C-alpha positions in Angstrom: 10.1 -14.2 51.8 11.3 -13.4 55.3 9.3 -16.3 56.7 11.0 -18.7 54.3 14.4 -17.4 55.2 13.7 -17.7 59.0 12.3 -21.2 58.6 15.4 -22.2 56.6 17.6 -20.8 59.3 15.7 -22.7 62.0 15.9 -26.0 60.1 19.6 -25.6 59.5 20.4 -24.7 63.1 18.2 -27.4 64.6 19.4 -30.1 62.2 23.1 -29.3 62.2 25.4 -31.4 64.4 28.0 -29.6 66.6 31.0 -30.3 64.4 29.3 -29.2 61.1 30.9 -25.7 61.3 34.1 -27.2 60.0 32.7 -27.4 56.5 32.7 -23.6 56.0 29.1 -23.5 54.8 27.5 -20.3 56.0 24.0 -19.2 55.5 23.5 -15.5 55.9 20.5 -14.7 58.1 19.2 -11.6 56.4 15.7 -10.2 56.4 16.0 -9.2 52.7 16.4 -5.5 53.5 20.1 -5.5 54.5 21.3 -5.4 50.8 21.3 -2.4 48.6 18.7 -2.5 45.8 20.0 -4.4 42.7 22.7 -6.3 44.6 22.4 -10.1 44.9 23.3 -11.9 48.1 26.8 -13.3 48.1 27.2 -16.9 49.2 30.4 -18.5 50.5 31.7 -21.7 49.1 33.5 -24.5 50.9 36.7 -23.8 48.9 38.6 -20.7 50.0 35.6 -19.0 51.6 35.4 -16.6 48.7 32.0 -15.0 48.2 30.7 -15.6 44.6 27.8 -14.4 42.6 25.3 -17.3 42.3 24.8 -16.5 38.6 28.4 -17.6 37.9 27.8 -21.2 38.8 25.7 -21.7 35.6 27.3 -21.8 32.2 26.6 -19.2 29.6 24.0 -20.7 27.2 25.4 -18.6 24.3 28.6 -20.6 24.6 26.9 -24.0 24.9 24.8 -23.9 21.7 26.1 -22.9 18.3 24.5 -20.0 16.3 21.6 -21.6 14.4 22.1 -19.2 11.5 25.5 -20.9 10.7 23.7 -24.3 10.0 22.0 -23.0 6.9 23.4 -21.5 3.7 22.8 -17.8 2.9 19.2 -17.6 1.3 20.3 -14.7 -0.8 22.7 -16.9 -2.7 20.0 -19.6 -3.4 18.4 -17.8 -6.4 21.3 -15.5 -7.2 22.6 -15.1 -10.7 25.9 -17.0 -10.8 27.4 -14.4 -13.2 27.1 -11.7 -10.5 29.1 -11.8 -7.3 27.5 -10.6 -4.1 30.2 -8.6 -2.4 29.9 -9.1 1.3 32.2 -6.5 3.0 32.5 -8.8 6.0 33.9 -11.6 3.9 35.6 -9.8 1.0 36.7 -6.4 2.2 38.6 -5.7 -1.0 37.0 -4.2 -4.1 36.9 -6.4 -7.2 37.4 -4.4 -10.4 35.6 -5.6 -13.5 37.2 -5.4 -16.9 36.5 -2.2 -18.8 33.5 -2.4 -21.1 33.6 -0.4 -24.3 31.1 2.5 -24.4 27.8 1.7 -26.1 26.0 4.6 -27.8 22.3 4.2 -28.3 20.5 6.7 -30.6 16.7 6.5 -30.1 14.2 7.4 -32.8 11.2 9.4 -31.8 8.0 7.5 -31.8 4.8 9.3 -32.6 1.5 7.8 -31.6 -1.7 9.4 -33.0 -4.6 8.4 -30.9 -8.1 9.6 -31.8 -9.5 12.2 -29.6 -12.3 10.6 -27.6 -14.4 12.1 -25.0 -16.8 9.7 -23.4 -19.1 10.6 -20.5 -19.4 7.5 -18.3 -22.8 5.9 -17.7 -24.6 6.5 -14.4 -27.8 5.7 -12.5 -30.6 8.3 -12.6 -34.0 8.4 -11.0 -37.4 9.5 -12.3 -40.6 10.1 -10.4 -43.4 7.7 -11.3 -46.7 9.1 -10.1 -49.5 6.8 -8.9 -53.1 7.6 -8.0 -56.3 5.8 -7.3 -59.9 6.8 -6.4 -61.7 5.3 -3.4 -65.2 5.8 -1.8 -65.0 7.3 1.6 -68.0 7.5 4.1 -68.8 11.1 5.1 -71.0 11.1 8.3 -74.0 13.4 8.5 -73.6 17.0 9.7 -75.4 20.4 9.9 -74.4 22.9 7.2 -74.2 26.7 7.5 -77.9 27.1 7.1 -78.5 24.8 10.0 -79.9 22.1 7.7 -79.1 18.4 8.3 -77.1 16.8 5.5 -77.4 13.0 5.5 -74.3 10.8 5.6 -73.1 9.4 2.3 -70.2 7.9 0.4 -68.0 10.3 -1.6 -65.2 9.5 -4.1 -61.7 10.6 -3.0 -58.6 10.6 -5.2 -55.2 9.7 -3.6 -51.9 10.5 -5.2 -48.6 8.9 -4.4 -45.5 7.7 -6.3 -42.0 6.4 -6.2 -38.6 7.0 -7.7 -37.7 4.5 -10.4 -33.9 4.0 -11.0 -32.7 3.6 -14.6 -29.3 3.4 -16.2 -28.0 6.1 -18.5 -25.4 4.6 -20.8 -22.1 6.2 -21.7 -22.1 8.7 -24.6 -19.7 10.7 -26.6 -19.2 14.3 -25.7 
Protein backbone atom coordinates (compact mmCIF):
# COMPACT_ATOMS: atom_id res chain seq x y z
CA UNK A 1 0.00 0.00 0.00
CA UNK A 2 2.89 2.35 0.77
CA UNK A 3 4.42 1.65 -2.63
CA UNK A 4 1.16 2.56 -4.40
CA UNK A 5 0.90 5.83 -2.45
CA UNK A 6 4.50 6.77 -3.27
CA UNK A 7 4.08 5.92 -6.97
CA UNK A 8 0.90 7.99 -7.09
CA UNK A 9 2.74 10.91 -5.51
CA UNK A 10 5.64 10.61 -7.98
CA UNK A 11 3.24 10.50 -10.96
CA UNK A 12 1.32 13.54 -9.71
CA UNK A 13 4.46 15.58 -8.99
CA UNK A 14 6.17 14.64 -12.27
CA UNK A 15 3.09 15.20 -14.44
CA UNK A 16 1.80 18.39 -12.78
CA UNK A 17 2.58 21.70 -14.55
CA UNK A 18 3.90 24.60 -12.46
CA UNK A 19 0.60 26.49 -12.28
CA UNK A 20 -1.52 23.53 -11.28
CA UNK A 21 -1.33 24.39 -7.55
CA UNK A 22 -4.03 26.99 -8.14
CA UNK A 23 -6.74 24.32 -8.34
CA UNK A 24 -6.48 23.59 -4.64
CA UNK A 25 -6.22 19.82 -5.15
CA UNK A 26 -3.92 18.39 -2.54
CA UNK A 27 -2.78 14.83 -2.22
CA UNK A 28 -1.65 13.88 1.26
CA UNK A 29 1.64 11.99 1.18
CA UNK A 30 1.16 9.62 4.08
CA UNK A 31 2.70 6.29 4.68
CA UNK A 32 -0.53 4.90 6.07
CA UNK A 33 0.67 4.94 9.65
CA UNK A 34 0.16 8.66 10.37
CA UNK A 35 -3.59 8.28 11.07
CA UNK A 36 -5.07 6.84 14.25
CA UNK A 37 -6.65 3.43 13.80
CA UNK A 38 -10.25 3.59 12.61
CA UNK A 39 -9.98 7.09 11.11
CA UNK A 40 -10.24 7.53 7.36
CA UNK A 41 -7.94 9.96 5.51
CA UNK A 42 -9.57 13.33 4.85
CA UNK A 43 -9.36 14.72 1.32
CA UNK A 44 -9.68 18.36 0.37
CA UNK A 45 -12.05 19.49 -2.34
CA UNK A 46 -11.52 22.31 -4.79
CA UNK A 47 -14.42 24.21 -3.23
CA UNK A 48 -13.70 25.91 0.11
CA UNK A 49 -10.75 23.62 0.94
CA UNK A 50 -12.94 21.84 3.50
CA UNK A 51 -11.78 18.32 4.35
CA UNK A 52 -14.62 15.83 3.88
CA UNK A 53 -15.18 12.19 4.58
CA UNK A 54 -14.94 10.26 1.26
CA UNK A 55 -17.98 8.19 2.24
CA UNK A 56 -20.16 11.31 2.03
CA UNK A 57 -19.74 11.67 -1.71
CA UNK A 58 -21.93 8.56 -2.29
CA UNK A 59 -25.71 8.67 -1.74
CA UNK A 60 -27.34 6.52 0.90
CA UNK A 61 -28.79 3.42 -0.87
CA UNK A 62 -31.56 3.22 1.74
CA UNK A 63 -32.89 6.53 0.44
CA UNK A 64 -32.49 5.64 -3.24
CA UNK A 65 -34.59 2.47 -3.25
CA UNK A 66 -38.01 2.04 -1.66
CA UNK A 67 -38.67 -0.66 0.92
CA UNK A 68 -39.61 -3.82 -1.08
CA UNK A 69 -42.02 -4.90 1.65
CA UNK A 70 -44.27 -1.96 0.82
CA UNK A 71 -44.84 -3.25 -2.74
CA UNK A 72 -46.82 -6.31 -1.61
CA UNK A 73 -49.97 -6.65 0.48
CA UNK A 74 -49.84 -8.10 3.98
CA UNK A 75 -49.90 -11.94 3.56
CA UNK A 76 -51.68 -12.30 6.89
CA UNK A 77 -54.72 -10.63 5.37
CA UNK A 78 -54.83 -12.85 2.29
CA UNK A 79 -56.59 -15.79 3.96
CA UNK A 80 -58.00 -13.91 6.92
CA UNK A 81 -61.61 -14.22 7.95
CA UNK A 82 -63.28 -10.99 6.79
CA UNK A 83 -65.54 -11.07 9.86
CA UNK A 84 -62.52 -10.67 12.15
CA UNK A 85 -60.44 -7.56 12.18
CA UNK A 86 -56.73 -7.87 12.73
CA UNK A 87 -55.81 -5.10 15.08
CA UNK A 88 -52.42 -3.75 14.21
CA UNK A 89 -51.38 -1.38 16.99
CA UNK A 90 -49.17 0.51 14.54
CA UNK A 91 -52.12 1.37 12.32
CA UNK A 92 -55.03 1.38 14.77
CA UNK A 93 -53.81 2.29 18.23
CA UNK A 94 -57.33 2.59 19.63
CA UNK A 95 -59.23 -0.38 20.99
CA UNK A 96 -62.36 -1.40 19.13
CA UNK A 97 -65.13 -2.50 21.46
CA UNK A 98 -67.46 -5.25 20.26
CA UNK A 99 -71.11 -5.22 21.14
CA UNK A 100 -72.01 -7.17 24.24
CA UNK A 101 -73.02 -10.77 23.60
CA UNK A 102 -75.58 -12.30 25.93
CA UNK A 103 -74.19 -15.03 28.17
CA UNK A 104 -74.62 -18.54 26.85
CA UNK A 105 -74.94 -21.30 29.42
CA UNK A 106 -74.08 -24.83 28.30
CA UNK A 107 -74.96 -27.78 30.51
CA UNK A 108 -73.17 -30.92 29.47
CA UNK A 109 -74.49 -34.40 30.06
CA UNK A 110 -72.06 -37.03 31.33
CA UNK A 111 -71.17 -39.66 28.75
CA UNK A 112 -70.32 -43.15 29.92
CA UNK A 113 -68.47 -45.49 27.60
CA UNK A 114 -68.26 -49.14 28.57
CA UNK A 115 -65.33 -50.72 26.83
CA UNK A 116 -64.67 -54.41 27.29
CA UNK A 117 -61.60 -55.21 29.29
CA UNK A 118 -59.08 -56.63 26.92
CA UNK A 119 -55.61 -57.72 27.75
CA UNK A 120 -53.63 -58.78 24.74
CA UNK A 121 -50.00 -59.81 24.79
CA UNK A 122 -48.46 -58.70 21.51
CA UNK A 123 -46.84 -61.19 19.16
CA UNK A 124 -43.09 -61.63 19.06
CA UNK A 125 -40.28 -63.57 17.40
CA UNK A 126 -38.87 -66.56 19.30
CA UNK A 127 -36.05 -68.97 18.45
CA UNK A 128 -35.76 -72.69 18.94
CA UNK A 129 -32.66 -74.86 18.62
CA UNK A 130 -32.83 -77.36 15.78
CA UNK A 131 -30.22 -80.09 16.38
CA UNK A 132 -28.52 -81.73 13.41
CA UNK A 133 -26.19 -84.74 13.31
CA UNK A 134 -24.59 -87.03 10.81
CA UNK A 135 -22.23 -90.03 10.84
CA UNK A 136 -19.11 -90.25 8.74
CA UNK A 137 -16.26 -92.74 8.33
CA UNK A 138 -12.90 -91.47 9.51
CA UNK A 139 -9.51 -93.09 8.79
CA UNK A 140 -7.64 -93.99 11.98
CA UNK A 141 -3.92 -94.67 11.29
CA UNK A 142 -2.18 -97.69 12.81
CA UNK A 143 -0.63 -97.44 16.29
CA UNK A 144 0.83 -99.46 19.17
CA UNK A 145 -1.55 -100.11 22.06
CA UNK A 146 -0.67 -100.34 25.78
CA UNK A 147 0.44 -103.93 25.44
CA UNK A 148 2.92 -102.94 22.75
CA UNK A 149 0.92 -104.68 20.06
CA UNK A 150 0.49 -103.13 16.60
CA UNK A 151 -3.09 -102.16 15.69
CA UNK A 152 -3.71 -101.84 11.93
CA UNK A 153 -5.14 -98.65 10.45
CA UNK A 154 -8.86 -98.72 9.66
CA UNK A 155 -11.99 -96.66 9.03
CA UNK A 156 -14.19 -95.90 12.06
CA UNK A 157 -17.66 -94.35 12.11
CA UNK A 158 -17.84 -90.93 13.83
CA UNK A 159 -20.98 -88.99 14.77
CA UNK A 160 -20.98 -85.19 14.40
CA UNK A 161 -23.59 -83.03 16.11
CA UNK A 162 -24.42 -79.43 15.21
CA UNK A 163 -27.51 -77.27 14.82
CA UNK A 164 -28.96 -73.81 14.36
CA UNK A 165 -31.58 -71.50 15.82
CA UNK A 166 -34.82 -71.39 13.84
CA UNK A 167 -36.88 -68.17 14.22
CA UNK A 168 -40.64 -68.49 14.51
CA UNK A 169 -43.47 -66.03 15.14
CA UNK A 170 -45.58 -66.29 18.29
CA UNK A 171 -48.94 -64.63 17.58
CA UNK A 172 -50.67 -62.28 20.02
CA UNK A 173 -52.85 -63.90 22.65
CA UNK A 174 -55.31 -62.91 25.34
CA UNK A 175 -54.01 -62.65 28.88
